[in-house]
C-alpha positions as CSV (number, residue, x, y, z in Angstrom):
1,M,-5.2,-5.1,-16.2
2,K,-2.3,-5.9,-14.5
3,P,-0.5,-4.3,-12.0
4,G,1.9,-1.4,-13.3
5,D,-1.1,-0.3,-16.0
6,S,-1.4,3.2,-15.9
7,I,-5.7,4.0,-16.1
8,K,-7.7,7.2,-16.0
9,F,-10.4,6.6,-13.7
10,E,-13.0,9.3,-12.2
11,F,-12.4,10.6,-8.8
12,A,-14.2,13.6,-7.2
13,G,-15.9,14.7,-10.4
14,K,-12.6,15.0,-12.6
15,K,-10.4,12.4,-14.0
16,K,-7.5,11.1,-12.7
17,E,-4.4,8.9,-13.6
18,G,-3.0,6.3,-11.9
19,V,-0.8,3.2,-11.5
20,V,-2.3,-0.1,-10.9
21,H,-1.3,-1.7,-7.8
22,K,-3.1,-4.6,-7.1
23,V,-5.3,-6.3,-8.1
24,F,-8.4,-8.5,-7.2
25,P,-11.2,-10.5,-8.6
26,N,-13.8,-7.5,-7.8
27,T,-11.4,-5.0,-6.5
28,V,-8.6,-3.1,-7.9
29,Y,-5.9,-0.5,-5.9
30,L,-4.4,2.7,-7.7
31,K,-1.5,4.3,-6.9
32,V,-2.1,7.8,-7.5
33,D,-0.4,11.4,-6.7
34,F,-2.1,13.9,-5.3
35,E,-1.1,17.9,-4.8
36,K,-0.1,16.8,-1.1
37,D,0.0,13.2,-1.5
38,K,2.2,11.1,-3.6
39,G,1.8,7.4,-3.9
40,K,-1.2,7.5,-2.3
41,I,-3.0,3.9,-2.5
42,V,-6.9,4.5,-3.6
43,K,-9.1,1.2,-3.8
44,R,-11.8,1.3,-6.4
45,K,-14.5,-1.6,-7.6
46,L,-13.0,-3.6,-10.6
47,S,-16.4,-2.3,-12.3
48,Q,-15.4,1.6,-11.9
49,V,-12.5,2.0,-13.9
50,G,-13.7,0.2,-16.8
51,G,-11.8,-3.1,-15.9
52,K,-13.9,-6.8,-16.5
53,K,-13.3,-10.1,-14.1
54,A,-9.6,-10.3,-13.0
55,K,-8.3,-13.8,-14.7
56,K,-6.7,-16.1,-12.3
């Protein structure tokens, strides 16, 4: 997983699609377009979005 990758993740019981913005060892920041808030940054644990530990 690296910045620019498009992934699907669980948000409020539904599947949302987002673009990886930043990746840290245990956390990933996703840029998501919501209906009323385009380009919102959402923080998730790497394990929640199906990623493994980030490589340094």
